[in-house]
Backbone of each chain as ProteinMPNN parsed JSONL, in Angstrom:
{"seq_chain_A": "MKLYNITSEPINNQDVIDKVIHHNSGAVSVFIGTVREMTDEKKTRYLEYEAYVPMAEKQLEKIGEEIKVKWPDAKTAITHRIGTLQISDTAVTIAVSTPHRQDAFEASRYAIERIKEIVPIWKKEHYTDGEEWVGNQKGTESYPLGHPEGVE", "coords_chain_A": {"N_chain_A": [[74.551, 139.27, 56.689], [71.812, 141.149, 57.552], [68.486, 140.34, 57.815], [66.304, 141.389, 59.101], [65.768, 144.427, 60.37], [66.321, 147.258, 62.417], [66.947, 150.604, 62.009], [68.773, 153.695, 62.4], [69.544, 155.117, 60.327], [69.09, 156.571, 56.984], [67.027, 154.624, 54.747], [68.137, 152.425, 52.265], [66.466, 151.399, 49.598], [67.109, 149.548, 47.584], [69.07, 147.98, 48.737], [67.595, 146.453, 50.548], [65.968, 145.018, 48.828], [67.869, 143.541, 47.399], [68.591, 141.647, 49.252], [66.72, 139.609, 49.125], [66.595, 138.503, 46.626], [67.197, 135.672, 44.688], [68.305, 132.66, 42.981], [65.979, 131.162, 42.525], [63.888, 132.917, 42.799], [61.109, 134.491, 41.355], [59.604, 136.666, 41.451], [59.489, 139.811, 43.051], [58.01, 141.534, 45.582], [57.66, 144.777, 46.724], [57.136, 146.752, 49.504], [56.86, 150.071, 50.439], [56.852, 152.281, 53.026], [56.085, 155.623, 53.491], [56.616, 158.974, 54.791], [53.792, 160.857, 55.345], [52.321, 163.991, 54.559], [49.716, 165.207, 54.964], [47.113, 164.374, 57.174], [43.916, 163.827, 57.21], [42.699, 166.849, 58.287], [44.959, 167.623, 59.457], [48.311, 168.809, 59.47], [51.402, 167.434, 58.998], [54.587, 168.155, 60.302], [57.005, 166.868, 60.842], [58.101, 163.508, 61.677], [58.65, 161.379, 64.501], [60.146, 158.392, 65.228], [60.203, 155.726, 67.529], [61.651, 152.83, 68.982], [61.589, 149.614, 70.597], [64.294, 148.322, 70.328], [65.812, 145.682, 70.275], [63.719, 143.844, 70.734], [61.921, 144.579, 68.744], [63.293, 143.869, 66.426], [63.334, 141.125, 66.773], [60.583, 140.604, 66.614], [60.07, 141.352, 64.002], [61.48, 139.363, 62.737], [59.919, 137.238, 63.53], [57.621, 137.737, 62.05], [58.641, 137.229, 59.525], [59.018, 134.485, 59.834], [56.376, 133.649, 60.116], [55.443, 134.251, 57.583], [56.903, 132.443, 56.12], [55.689, 130.079, 56.889], [53.147, 130.37, 55.775], [53.737, 130.902, 53.094], [55.818, 128.946, 51.838], [58.041, 129.149, 50.058], [58.841, 131.729, 50.192], [61.028, 134.548, 50.625], [61.966, 136.919, 52.961], [62.701, 140.338, 53.72], [63.058, 143.0, 55.969], [63.317, 146.404, 56.735], [63.176, 148.89, 59.137], [63.042, 152.295, 59.824], [64.125, 154.454, 62.495], [63.967, 157.374, 64.676], [64.201, 160.847, 63.733], [62.114, 161.719, 61.099], [61.564, 163.208, 57.923], [59.0, 164.716, 55.791], [58.033, 162.553, 53.173], [60.237, 160.9, 53.532], [61.499, 157.534, 53.712], [60.034, 155.23, 55.832], [59.682, 152.543, 56.297], [60.749, 149.579, 54.681], [59.812, 146.788, 52.913], [60.645, 143.749, 51.517], [59.694, 141.013, 49.603], [60.427, 137.972, 48.2], [59.289, 135.499, 45.902], [58.595, 132.449, 44.089], [56.495, 132.919, 42.268], [54.297, 135.628, 41.231], [51.813, 136.187, 42.616], [51.942, 135.221, 45.278], [53.988, 136.804, 46.286], [52.882, 139.394, 46.281], [50.781, 139.027, 48.143], [52.154, 138.249, 50.459], [53.783, 140.457, 51.081], [51.94, 142.356, 51.732], [50.799, 141.127, 53.943], [52.957, 141.296, 55.685], [53.245, 144.095, 56.272], [50.82, 144.625, 57.515], [51.045, 143.036, 59.813], [53.237, 144.228, 61.044], [52.094, 146.521, 61.997], [50.645, 145.504, 64.043], [52.156, 143.901, 65.91], [54.825, 144.723, 66.293], [57.092, 146.389, 68.363], [57.174, 149.477, 67.83], [56.925, 152.967, 67.757], [55.198, 155.908, 66.733], [55.595, 159.344, 66.699], [53.71, 162.078, 66.009], [54.485, 165.211, 64.779], [52.734, 167.878, 64.469], [51.626, 170.869, 62.731], [50.213, 172.169, 64.625], [50.71, 171.062, 67.155], [51.601, 168.026, 69.018], [51.631, 164.425, 69.061], [51.713, 161.078, 70.388], [51.073, 158.523, 68.288], [48.161, 156.553, 68.379], [48.02, 156.14, 71.083], [47.663, 158.398, 72.515], [45.535, 159.298, 74.12], [45.353, 157.29, 75.858], [43.3, 155.603, 75.748], [42.947, 153.695, 73.878], [42.584, 150.276, 73.252], [43.329, 146.757, 73.057], [40.942, 144.69, 71.689], [40.981, 141.941, 72.133], [42.604, 141.771, 74.246], [45.135, 141.552, 73.56], [47.303, 141.876, 70.685], [46.193, 140.303, 67.642], [47.221, 136.975, 67.25], [49.237, 137.08, 69.054], [50.163, 135.514, 71.882]], "CA_chain_A": [[73.494, 140.141, 56.138], [70.686, 141.146, 58.484], [67.23, 140.417, 57.07], [65.296, 142.123, 59.876], [66.663, 145.468, 60.806], [65.874, 148.592, 62.826], [68.11, 151.458, 61.764], [68.541, 155.135, 62.533], [70.051, 155.719, 59.088], [68.146, 156.49, 55.858], [66.935, 153.278, 54.175], [68.391, 152.245, 50.84], [65.512, 150.365, 49.19], [67.756, 148.505, 46.779], [69.773, 147.06, 49.65], [66.604, 145.532, 51.109], [65.558, 144.146, 47.709], [68.966, 142.616, 47.052], [68.683, 140.567, 50.249], [65.748, 138.52, 48.906], [66.674, 137.946, 45.269], [68.065, 134.498, 44.549], [68.105, 132.03, 41.665], [64.627, 130.626, 42.341], [62.834, 133.931, 42.937], [60.607, 134.957, 40.064], [58.872, 137.909, 41.704], [59.787, 140.499, 44.305], [57.063, 142.596, 45.874], [58.287, 145.708, 47.664], [56.263, 147.754, 50.109], [57.62, 151.174, 51.028], [56.017, 153.211, 53.784], [56.742, 156.934, 53.52], [56.008, 159.95, 55.696], [52.734, 161.621, 54.679], [52.162, 165.334, 55.139], [48.366, 165.533, 55.431], [46.23, 163.338, 57.711], [42.684, 164.621, 57.271], [42.974, 168.288, 58.266], [46.205, 167.918, 60.186], [49.506, 168.863, 58.643], [52.591, 166.942, 59.705], [55.864, 168.834, 60.015], [57.953, 165.75, 60.782], [57.744, 162.391, 62.556], [59.701, 160.771, 65.299], [59.873, 156.985, 65.517], [60.957, 155.133, 68.629], [61.452, 151.371, 68.995], [62.268, 148.747, 71.561], [65.034, 147.778, 69.189], [66.065, 144.234, 70.192], [62.459, 143.115, 70.617], [61.334, 144.896, 67.439], [63.961, 143.033, 65.414], [62.828, 139.751, 66.979], [59.204, 140.513, 66.117], [60.153, 141.372, 62.529], [61.899, 138.021, 62.363], [58.748, 136.384, 63.727], [56.762, 137.946, 60.873], [59.285, 136.465, 58.452], [58.732, 133.063, 60.059], [54.955, 133.442, 59.802], [55.336, 134.26, 56.114], [57.498, 131.176, 55.665], [54.685, 129.038, 57.109], [52.057, 130.56, 54.812], [54.278, 130.849, 51.734], [57.101, 128.309, 52.168], [59.171, 129.517, 49.193], [59.081, 133.17, 50.273], [62.154, 135.076, 51.4], [61.534, 138.251, 53.392], [63.627, 141.258, 54.402], [62.343, 144.202, 56.419], [64.092, 147.41, 57.456], [62.359, 150.008, 59.633], [63.886, 153.384, 60.321], [63.656, 155.193, 63.672], [64.553, 158.704, 64.793], [63.411, 161.927, 63.137], [61.925, 161.571, 59.647], [60.901, 164.335, 57.258], [57.978, 164.358, 54.796], [58.487, 161.73, 52.038], [61.287, 159.938, 53.892], [61.059, 156.143, 53.832], [60.009, 154.758, 57.216], [59.831, 151.082, 56.308], [60.838, 148.898, 53.386], [59.598, 145.346, 53.0], [60.808, 143.055, 50.234], [59.416, 139.58, 49.672], [60.563, 137.271, 46.922], [58.657, 134.178, 45.796], [58.733, 131.982, 42.698], [55.448, 133.49, 41.411], [53.933, 136.97, 41.693], [50.666, 136.276, 43.524], [52.392, 135.025, 46.658], [54.812, 137.948, 46.691], [51.938, 140.477, 46.6], [50.052, 138.723, 49.379], [53.058, 138.181, 51.606], [54.274, 141.796, 51.461], [50.793, 142.975, 52.395], [50.716, 140.49, 55.253], [54.054, 141.801, 56.522], [53.0, 145.466, 56.774], [49.705, 144.566, 58.469], [51.559, 142.465, 61.071], [54.1, 145.231, 61.685], [51.218, 147.455, 62.712], [50.022, 144.808, 65.171], [52.98, 143.237, 66.934], [56.222, 145.166, 66.419], [57.142, 147.557, 69.258], [57.67, 150.722, 67.231], [55.919, 154.014, 67.977], [55.336, 157.097, 65.896], [55.108, 160.595, 67.281], [53.408, 163.075, 64.988], [54.691, 166.631, 65.103], [51.868, 168.626, 63.563], [51.839, 172.32, 62.785], [49.526, 172.715, 65.808], [50.869, 170.232, 68.347], [52.264, 166.747, 68.805], [51.017, 163.306, 69.784], [52.115, 159.701, 70.123], [49.949, 157.952, 67.56], [47.583, 155.313, 68.87], [47.897, 156.011, 72.529], [47.709, 159.727, 73.114], [44.527, 159.452, 75.157], [45.421, 156.138, 76.757], [41.99, 154.95, 75.728], [42.936, 152.605, 72.906], [42.954, 148.991, 73.828], [43.168, 145.634, 72.152], [39.702, 144.015, 72.066], [41.251, 140.582, 72.627], [43.555, 141.862, 75.348], [46.46, 141.501, 72.945], [47.117, 141.857, 69.233], [45.901, 138.986, 67.097], [48.395, 136.154, 66.981], [50.186, 137.179, 70.165], [49.57, 134.808, 73.03]], "C_chain_A": [[72.236, 140.026, 57.009], [69.364, 141.338, 57.73], [66.203, 141.297, 57.775], [66.021, 143.181, 60.703], [65.93, 146.733, 61.247], [67.097, 149.489, 62.701], [67.777, 152.925, 62.02], [69.086, 155.88, 61.318], [68.962, 155.701, 58.016], [68.193, 155.101, 55.228], [67.271, 153.323, 52.684], [67.523, 151.081, 50.362], [66.178, 149.209, 48.444], [68.495, 147.495, 47.66], [68.815, 146.015, 50.206], [66.181, 144.525, 50.034], [66.628, 143.093, 47.415], [69.06, 141.442, 48.019], [67.775, 139.384, 49.934], [65.799, 137.91, 47.509], [67.65, 136.776, 45.245], [67.644, 133.748, 43.289], [66.709, 131.455, 41.454], [63.52, 131.66, 42.587], [62.439, 134.405, 41.545], [59.859, 136.259, 40.207], [59.358, 138.497, 43.023], [58.748, 141.588, 44.475], [57.675, 143.461, 46.965], [57.232, 146.664, 48.2], [57.144, 148.81, 50.754], [56.635, 152.095, 51.741], [56.755, 154.541, 53.899], [55.975, 157.908, 54.41], [55.065, 160.869, 54.91], [52.562, 162.976, 55.364], [50.771, 165.559, 55.73], [47.642, 164.29, 55.953], [44.933, 164.051, 58.052], [43.057, 166.104, 57.233], [44.326, 168.636, 58.884], [47.42, 167.84, 59.271], [50.726, 168.463, 59.474], [53.804, 167.767, 59.302], [56.96, 167.787, 59.878], [57.498, 164.674, 61.76], [58.955, 161.958, 63.362], [59.292, 159.33, 65.546], [60.784, 156.509, 66.638], [60.693, 153.63, 68.592], [62.103, 150.754, 70.217], [63.095, 147.843, 70.654], [65.247, 146.254, 69.208], [64.786, 143.42, 70.034], [61.815, 143.353, 69.249], [61.986, 144.032, 66.351], [63.519, 141.581, 65.546], [61.424, 139.582, 66.408], [59.177, 140.561, 64.589], [60.541, 139.974, 62.026], [60.737, 137.028, 62.493], [57.79, 136.515, 62.541], [57.331, 137.186, 59.68], [59.013, 134.973, 58.581], [57.273, 132.74, 59.747], [54.744, 133.378, 58.283], [55.84, 132.941, 55.54], [56.512, 130.01, 55.839], [53.59, 129.126, 56.049], [52.523, 130.402, 53.37], [55.701, 130.283, 51.834], [58.288, 128.735, 51.297], [59.522, 131.004, 49.278], [60.368, 133.473, 51.032], [61.842, 136.543, 51.679], [62.689, 139.042, 53.997], [62.855, 142.52, 54.756], [63.329, 145.137, 57.125], [63.152, 148.535, 57.861], [63.281, 151.057, 60.214], [63.28, 154.001, 61.573], [64.407, 156.525, 63.751], [63.642, 159.73, 64.14], [63.354, 161.758, 61.622], [61.142, 162.753, 59.088], [59.852, 163.813, 56.27], [58.65, 163.649, 53.611], [59.672, 160.817, 52.339], [60.683, 158.534, 53.964], [61.166, 155.695, 55.291], [60.233, 153.251, 57.279], [59.896, 150.563, 54.877], [60.753, 147.403, 53.624], [59.823, 144.768, 51.614], [60.538, 141.578, 50.463], [59.6, 138.986, 48.282], [59.9, 135.905, 47.024], [58.863, 133.698, 44.363], [57.723, 132.656, 41.76], [54.827, 134.725, 42.059], [52.83, 137.028, 42.742], [51.088, 136.184, 44.996], [53.198, 136.223, 47.159], [53.923, 139.13, 47.084], [51.281, 140.237, 47.958], [50.964, 138.782, 50.601], [53.55, 139.571, 52.025], [53.162, 142.57, 52.178], [50.646, 142.437, 53.834], [51.761, 141.091, 56.196], [53.744, 143.196, 57.084], [51.841, 145.467, 57.77], [50.18, 144.04, 59.824], [52.48, 143.449, 61.802], [53.243, 146.159, 62.541], [50.524, 146.817, 63.913], [50.994, 144.413, 66.277], [54.389, 143.787, 67.135], [56.306, 146.435, 67.275], [57.907, 148.745, 68.664], [56.552, 151.738, 67.403], [56.266, 155.254, 67.183], [54.802, 158.304, 66.648], [54.94, 161.603, 66.16], [53.733, 164.46, 65.536], [53.92, 167.43, 64.061], [52.232, 170.108, 63.627], [51.21, 172.896, 64.056], [49.623, 171.793, 67.024], [51.553, 168.915, 68.014], [51.524, 165.657, 69.555], [51.655, 161.984, 69.405], [50.921, 159.023, 69.484], [49.485, 156.661, 68.224], [47.376, 155.275, 70.365], [47.854, 157.347, 73.254], [46.738, 159.853, 74.286], [44.568, 158.302, 76.16], [44.12, 155.357, 76.755], [41.94, 153.798, 74.742], [43.309, 151.31, 73.583], [42.785, 147.912, 72.773], [41.927, 144.862, 72.575], [39.948, 142.609, 72.618], [42.182, 140.593, 73.843], [44.983, 141.833, 74.844], [46.256, 141.542, 71.44], [46.871, 140.43, 68.764], [47.2, 138.218, 66.84], [49.468, 136.263, 68.044], [49.547, 136.532, 71.373], [49.993, 135.454, 74.328]], "O_chain_A": [[71.677, 138.942, 57.174], [69.15, 142.366, 57.089], [65.334, 141.883, 57.13], [66.785, 142.864, 61.614], [65.038, 147.221, 60.553], [68.163, 149.17, 63.23], [66.628, 153.342, 61.87], [69.091, 157.11, 61.281], [68.016, 154.918, 58.109], [69.249, 154.471, 55.175], [66.75, 154.156, 51.943], [67.799, 149.923, 50.676], [65.845, 148.043, 48.655], [68.533, 146.302, 47.356], [69.164, 144.841, 50.325], [66.055, 143.331, 50.305], [66.328, 141.916, 47.212], [69.548, 140.371, 47.658], [68.016, 138.275, 50.412], [65.126, 136.916, 47.237], [68.78, 136.881, 45.721], [66.713, 134.17, 42.603], [66.291, 131.277, 40.31], [62.34, 131.31, 42.582], [63.279, 134.679, 40.688], [59.512, 136.895, 39.212], [59.606, 137.773, 43.987], [58.613, 142.465, 43.621], [58.145, 142.962, 47.988], [56.521, 147.309, 47.43], [58.058, 148.493, 51.516], [55.703, 152.619, 51.131], [57.901, 154.588, 54.345], [54.811, 157.674, 54.737], [55.464, 161.55, 53.965], [52.647, 163.086, 56.588], [50.644, 166.041, 56.855], [47.566, 163.275, 55.26], [44.847, 164.78, 59.041], [43.66, 166.568, 56.266], [44.774, 169.781, 58.84], [47.543, 166.95, 58.429], [51.032, 169.069, 60.501], [54.024, 168.041, 58.123], [57.743, 167.81, 58.928], [56.608, 164.909, 62.577], [60.106, 162.144, 62.965], [58.188, 159.079, 66.03], [61.968, 156.841, 66.689], [59.603, 153.209, 68.204], [63.044, 151.305, 70.79], [62.665, 146.756, 70.266], [64.891, 145.589, 68.235], [64.757, 142.433, 69.3], [61.233, 142.439, 68.666], [61.301, 143.527, 65.462], [63.35, 140.886, 64.544], [61.108, 138.56, 65.798], [58.36, 139.892, 63.957], [60.007, 139.479, 61.034], [60.589, 136.109, 61.687], [57.218, 135.525, 62.085], [56.586, 136.573, 58.915], [58.804, 134.278, 57.587], [56.969, 131.688, 59.183], [53.972, 132.563, 57.778], [55.269, 132.4, 54.593], [56.5, 129.074, 55.039], [53.156, 128.115, 55.496], [51.813, 129.847, 52.531], [56.67, 131.039, 51.905], [59.429, 128.687, 51.756], [60.382, 131.49, 48.542], [60.747, 132.753, 51.956], [61.503, 137.307, 50.775], [63.54, 138.49, 54.694], [62.093, 143.044, 53.943], [64.081, 144.712, 58.003], [62.418, 149.07, 57.03], [64.184, 150.753, 60.995], [62.057, 154.067, 61.703], [65.35, 156.77, 62.999], [62.439, 159.502, 64.011], [64.38, 161.665, 60.949], [60.186, 163.232, 59.699], [59.819, 162.624, 55.955], [59.69, 164.084, 53.116], [60.072, 160.032, 51.479], [59.495, 158.376, 54.245], [62.231, 155.767, 55.904], [60.887, 152.746, 58.192], [59.193, 151.044, 53.988], [61.503, 146.83, 54.415], [59.248, 145.251, 50.639], [61.074, 140.969, 51.389], [59.0, 139.448, 47.312], [59.936, 135.247, 48.063], [59.269, 134.484, 43.508], [58.038, 132.935, 40.603], [54.828, 134.858, 43.283], [52.903, 137.838, 43.666], [50.645, 136.967, 45.836], [53.094, 136.604, 48.324], [54.173, 139.79, 48.092], [51.233, 141.127, 48.808], [50.582, 139.306, 51.648], [53.715, 139.827, 53.218], [53.419, 143.335, 53.107], [50.407, 143.184, 54.783], [51.475, 141.359, 57.363], [53.966, 143.437, 58.27], [51.863, 146.21, 58.751], [49.761, 144.544, 60.867], [52.497, 143.494, 63.032], [53.616, 146.53, 63.654], [49.889, 147.511, 64.708], [50.686, 144.575, 67.458], [55.084, 143.36, 68.057], [55.671, 147.441, 66.957], [59.082, 148.977, 68.946], [55.377, 151.419, 67.218], [57.43, 155.603, 66.986], [53.687, 158.28, 67.169], [55.892, 161.941, 65.456], [53.3, 164.825, 66.629], [54.378, 167.632, 62.936], [53.032, 170.536, 64.459], [51.605, 173.966, 64.52], [48.701, 171.753, 67.839], [52.021, 168.703, 66.896], [50.866, 165.921, 70.561], [52.081, 161.783, 68.268], [49.854, 158.959, 70.094], [50.287, 155.798, 68.581], [46.617, 154.441, 70.859], [47.994, 157.403, 74.476], [47.07, 160.439, 75.317], [43.893, 158.344, 77.189], [43.867, 154.548, 77.648], [40.998, 153.006, 74.761], [44.238, 151.258, 74.389], [42.173, 148.134, 71.728], [41.856, 144.414, 73.72], [39.201, 142.142, 73.478], [42.505, 139.541, 74.396], [45.926, 142.06, 75.602], [45.155, 141.273, 70.96], [47.29, 139.471, 69.412], [48.153, 138.759, 66.279], [50.505, 135.607, 67.946], [48.493, 136.971, 71.832], [49.595, 135.001, 75.401]]}, "seq_chain_B": "MVQILLFASLAQQAGTQKVSLDINDPVSVEQIRSKLQVKIGELKGLETALIALNEEYVGLTDEVKDGDTVAFIPPVSGG", "coords_chain_B": {"N_chain_B": [[67.304, 142.842, 91.234], [64.889, 144.341, 89.122], [64.6, 145.399, 85.848], [62.715, 147.964, 84.452], [61.154, 148.912, 81.461], [59.978, 151.7, 79.662], [57.954, 153.143, 77.089], [57.244, 155.503, 74.408], [54.248, 157.264, 74.962], [54.092, 156.495, 77.602], [56.707, 156.646, 78.596], [57.069, 159.318, 78.221], [55.226, 160.457, 80.015], [56.257, 159.467, 82.425], [58.711, 160.593, 82.437], [61.012, 159.287, 82.086], [62.763, 156.477, 80.611], [63.577, 154.242, 81.836], [63.222, 152.306, 84.757], [64.13, 151.066, 87.913], [63.376, 148.237, 89.942], [63.427, 146.759, 93.125], [63.215, 143.395, 94.021], [62.539, 140.739, 96.263], [61.645, 138.088, 96.207], [60.425, 135.965, 93.52], [57.838, 137.522, 91.586], [54.543, 138.229, 90.239], [53.84, 139.389, 86.885], [51.766, 141.186, 86.972], [51.979, 142.128, 89.587], [54.387, 143.473, 89.411], [53.613, 145.566, 87.794], [51.885, 146.905, 89.524], [53.678, 147.629, 91.574], [55.286, 149.352, 90.163], [53.554, 151.473, 89.698], [53.189, 152.357, 92.281], [55.703, 153.285, 92.806], [56.278, 155.313, 90.833], [53.937, 156.657, 90.358], [50.644, 157.127, 88.851], [50.231, 156.109, 85.49], [48.801, 157.098, 82.505], [47.273, 154.807, 80.408], [48.843, 152.687, 81.094], [47.601, 150.427, 82.163], [46.405, 149.266, 79.964], [48.472, 148.659, 78.353], [50.502, 146.346, 76.531], [52.634, 143.718, 77.768], [56.029, 142.9, 77.933], [58.275, 140.345, 78.732], [61.602, 140.003, 79.149], [61.904, 140.549, 76.397], [59.822, 139.139, 75.159], [56.326, 138.822, 74.515], [54.111, 138.557, 77.264], [51.729, 137.235, 79.704], [49.682, 138.557, 82.438], [50.029, 136.886, 84.604], [52.448, 135.672, 84.451], [55.732, 134.846, 85.734], [58.09, 136.96, 87.317], [61.522, 137.294, 87.741], [64.462, 138.071, 89.727], [66.715, 140.145, 87.997], [65.422, 140.107, 85.594], [63.956, 141.735, 82.668], [61.329, 143.932, 82.231], [59.039, 145.148, 79.961], [56.803, 147.761, 79.115], [54.386, 148.02, 76.712], [52.831, 150.246, 74.886], [49.988, 150.685, 72.609], [51.121, 149.887, 69.4], [52.619, 151.739, 66.664], [54.009, 151.487, 64.246], [55.382, 151.363, 60.866]], "CA_chain_B": [[66.731, 144.052, 90.659], [64.166, 144.171, 87.864], [64.651, 146.596, 85.01], [61.436, 148.257, 83.776], [61.315, 149.804, 80.308], [58.768, 152.42, 79.25], [58.101, 153.704, 75.757], [56.264, 156.432, 73.836], [53.54, 158.146, 75.899], [54.38, 156.076, 78.983], [58.007, 157.233, 78.947], [56.88, 160.773, 78.268], [54.572, 160.8, 81.284], [57.129, 159.124, 83.545], [59.91, 161.416, 82.367], [62.169, 158.393, 81.961], [62.503, 155.225, 79.902], [64.029, 153.107, 82.642], [62.977, 152.347, 86.195], [64.579, 149.823, 88.556], [62.612, 147.816, 91.115], [64.047, 145.668, 93.87], [62.293, 142.368, 94.499], [63.246, 139.691, 96.999], [61.217, 136.799, 95.675], [59.707, 136.108, 92.249], [56.481, 138.076, 91.673], [53.863, 138.162, 88.95], [53.914, 140.567, 86.026], [50.769, 142.126, 87.477], [52.532, 142.772, 90.791], [55.409, 144.435, 88.95], [52.894, 146.746, 87.313], [51.417, 147.624, 90.714], [54.847, 148.222, 92.24], [55.73, 150.483, 89.332], [52.645, 152.603, 89.936], [53.466, 152.87, 93.623], [56.983, 153.996, 92.766], [56.346, 156.538, 90.014], [52.63, 157.282, 90.18], [49.792, 156.54, 87.829], [50.503, 156.474, 84.103], [47.659, 156.85, 81.641], [47.563, 153.823, 79.37], [49.667, 151.58, 81.608], [46.756, 149.238, 82.372], [46.055, 148.64, 78.681], [49.696, 148.345, 77.604], [50.985, 144.97, 76.535], [53.829, 143.59, 78.594], [57.029, 141.947, 77.446], [59.255, 139.895, 79.721], [62.823, 139.626, 78.419], [61.672, 140.733, 74.948], [58.724, 138.323, 74.621], [55.033, 139.161, 75.105], [53.662, 137.628, 78.312], [50.479, 137.565, 80.369], [49.812, 139.165, 83.763], [50.343, 135.908, 85.647], [53.817, 135.146, 84.307], [56.581, 135.125, 86.883], [59.257, 137.819, 87.096], [62.602, 136.988, 88.686], [65.551, 139.033, 89.828], [67.542, 140.196, 86.787], [64.587, 140.168, 84.394], [63.577, 143.039, 82.11], [59.896, 144.002, 81.931], [58.755, 146.334, 79.141], [55.389, 148.092, 78.896], [54.274, 148.292, 75.281], [51.547, 150.851, 74.5], [49.613, 150.31, 71.239], [52.231, 150.208, 68.498], [52.226, 152.536, 65.489], [55.074, 151.466, 63.24], [54.976, 151.27, 59.464]], "C_chain_B": [[66.04, 143.731, 89.323], [64.214, 145.493, 87.106], [63.312, 146.779, 84.301], [61.715, 149.212, 82.625], [59.966, 150.407, 79.927], [59.011, 153.061, 77.895], [56.991, 154.711, 75.452], [55.596, 157.268, 74.93], [53.82, 157.777, 77.349], [55.701, 156.686, 79.452], [57.885, 158.748, 79.095], [56.247, 161.203, 79.596], [55.495, 160.572, 82.479], [58.367, 160.014, 83.594], [61.177, 160.578, 82.304], [61.768, 157.135, 81.209], [62.822, 154.019, 80.764], [63.773, 153.33, 84.118], [63.464, 151.008, 86.772], [63.715, 149.518, 89.763], [63.377, 146.693, 91.809], [62.975, 144.674, 94.287], [63.117, 141.296, 95.217], [62.932, 138.313, 96.441], [60.544, 137.034, 94.327], [58.281, 136.642, 92.474], [55.832, 137.986, 90.298], [54.078, 139.467, 88.181], [52.942, 141.637, 86.549], [51.28, 142.864, 88.727], [53.612, 143.788, 90.441], [54.727, 145.728, 88.507], [52.389, 147.583, 88.493], [52.564, 148.336, 91.424], [55.348, 149.447, 91.476], [54.874, 151.709, 89.611], [52.843, 153.213, 91.316], [54.72, 153.75, 93.582], [56.917, 155.315, 92.0], [54.994, 157.204, 89.789], [51.88, 156.688, 89.015], [50.17, 157.031, 86.432], [49.288, 156.122, 83.26], [48.047, 155.865, 80.542], [48.381, 152.637, 79.852], [48.857, 150.286, 81.714], [46.421, 148.524, 81.064], [47.293, 148.283, 77.857], [49.961, 146.846, 77.632], [52.255, 144.924, 77.353], [54.752, 142.538, 78.003], [57.999, 141.629, 78.575], [60.458, 139.372, 78.938], [62.57, 139.527, 76.911], [60.649, 139.786, 74.323], [57.423, 138.742, 75.303], [54.631, 138.104, 76.13], [52.306, 138.073, 78.858], [50.74, 138.095, 81.774], [50.266, 138.186, 84.841], [51.749, 135.329, 85.52], [54.7, 135.633, 85.45], [57.817, 135.952, 86.502], [60.287, 137.526, 88.177], [63.633, 138.115, 88.706], [66.393, 138.979, 88.552], [66.746, 140.275, 85.492], [64.365, 141.613, 83.93], [62.098, 142.985, 81.721], [59.623, 145.287, 81.154], [57.254, 146.519, 78.979], [55.251, 148.67, 77.496], [52.91, 148.922, 74.987], [51.231, 150.486, 73.05], [50.66, 150.795, 70.227], [51.734, 150.975, 67.271], [53.36, 152.624, 64.488], [54.495, 151.411, 61.831], [54.89, 152.613, 58.798]], "O_chain_B": [[66.548, 142.956, 88.513], [63.911, 146.555, 87.65], [62.829, 145.867, 83.631], [62.426, 150.203, 82.79], [58.95, 149.713, 79.877], [60.128, 153.473, 77.583], [55.963, 154.766, 76.126], [56.279, 157.905, 75.731], [53.79, 158.638, 78.229], [55.797, 157.183, 80.574], [58.504, 159.365, 79.962], [56.673, 162.178, 80.216], [55.521, 161.365, 83.419], [58.993, 160.173, 84.642], [62.283, 161.098, 82.45], [60.594, 156.768, 81.168], [62.393, 152.905, 80.466], [64.065, 154.395, 84.664], [63.234, 149.952, 86.184], [63.357, 150.418, 90.522], [63.907, 145.793, 91.158], [61.945, 145.06, 94.841], [64.243, 140.991, 94.823], [63.819, 137.486, 96.231], [60.139, 138.154, 94.017], [57.609, 136.259, 93.432], [56.504, 137.7, 89.308], [54.444, 140.496, 88.749], [53.255, 142.827, 86.566], [51.044, 144.061, 88.897], [53.738, 144.828, 91.088], [55.193, 146.829, 88.801], [52.457, 148.812, 88.467], [52.44, 149.494, 91.824], [55.775, 150.438, 92.068], [55.377, 152.825, 89.743], [52.69, 154.42, 91.505], [54.792, 154.798, 94.224], [57.442, 156.327, 92.464], [54.917, 158.218, 89.096], [52.406, 155.852, 88.281], [50.401, 158.222, 86.223], [48.803, 154.991, 83.294], [49.032, 156.071, 79.832], [48.593, 151.683, 79.103], [49.348, 149.201, 81.402], [46.18, 147.317, 81.057], [47.181, 147.677, 76.791], [49.684, 146.167, 78.621], [52.882, 145.953, 77.606], [54.327, 141.446, 77.625], [58.479, 142.52, 79.277], [60.345, 138.421, 78.165], [62.964, 138.564, 76.253], [60.605, 139.641, 73.102], [57.4, 138.99, 76.509], [54.79, 136.906, 75.894], [51.806, 139.145, 78.519], [51.877, 138.085, 82.246], [50.818, 138.59, 85.864], [52.191, 134.578, 86.389], [54.455, 136.68, 86.049], [58.489, 135.679, 85.508], [59.973, 137.512, 89.367], [63.665, 138.98, 87.83], [66.744, 137.897, 88.082], [67.314, 140.484, 84.419], [64.556, 142.567, 84.683], [61.673, 142.102, 80.975], [59.935, 146.382, 81.624], [56.523, 145.559, 78.737], [55.895, 149.656, 77.138], [51.924, 148.198, 74.85], [52.116, 150.022, 72.329], [51.027, 151.97, 70.212], [50.568, 150.868, 66.892], [53.643, 153.692, 63.946], [53.279, 151.412, 61.638], [54.56, 152.696, 57.616]]}, "name": "protein", "num_of_chains": 2, "seq": "MKLYNITSEPINNQDVIDKVIHHNSGAVSVFIGTVREMTDEKKTRYLEYEAYVPMAEKQLEKIGEEIKVKWPDAKTAITHRIGTLQISDTAVTIAVSTPHRQDAFEASRYAIERIKEIVPIWKKEHYTDGEEWVGNQKGTESYPLGHPEGVEMVQILLFASLAQQAGTQKVSLDINDPVSVEQIRSKLQVKIGELKGLETALIALNEEYVGLTDEVKDGDTVAFIPPVSGG"}
């Protein structure tokens, strides 16, 4: 059973949840990222996700290890979809189980924030009036530290 | 031979995701980046992209050997 997964198939949320439930889990927090239609004035028709798959899965696993350091009893599973996604499709599902609810909430939040920092996955927006690779279209975005936080 | 991987806007500008470079002796990551630009021309965002050597983030001074894979990682936008 693969806890950290990049897939080109639709994500079954329950499958991700089932990976983290065990006899000592008392709470499961699930974060689901879905494709949004409106971003300010721009209307998305569909999205395309691309990943450096083997490295992305390693980085997801690294996030799981970081969570384990912060919340030792946590169990994490993350699946991120790539390819063409339509409005309301699930792009990412994160499930974290812990003995008590507070840790589960915090850890699932931590996981999605870290995904946006260190996992090599890119989103291309196909708007009604054009397209762009998010975050780097102008080539002007940079990391103030020279790298994402926590990456040496 | 060193395999170079490009993604997102970098791949789009280059018109390819994969570029091969021949090196005789080990060189730095920074030198690989320069050689890439000589081979395929300037890519917007290449200088600010993170770099991964064999699937791990590295710095510009790390050493690249024959058979290695170097990936240029523009700002990520997953989630």
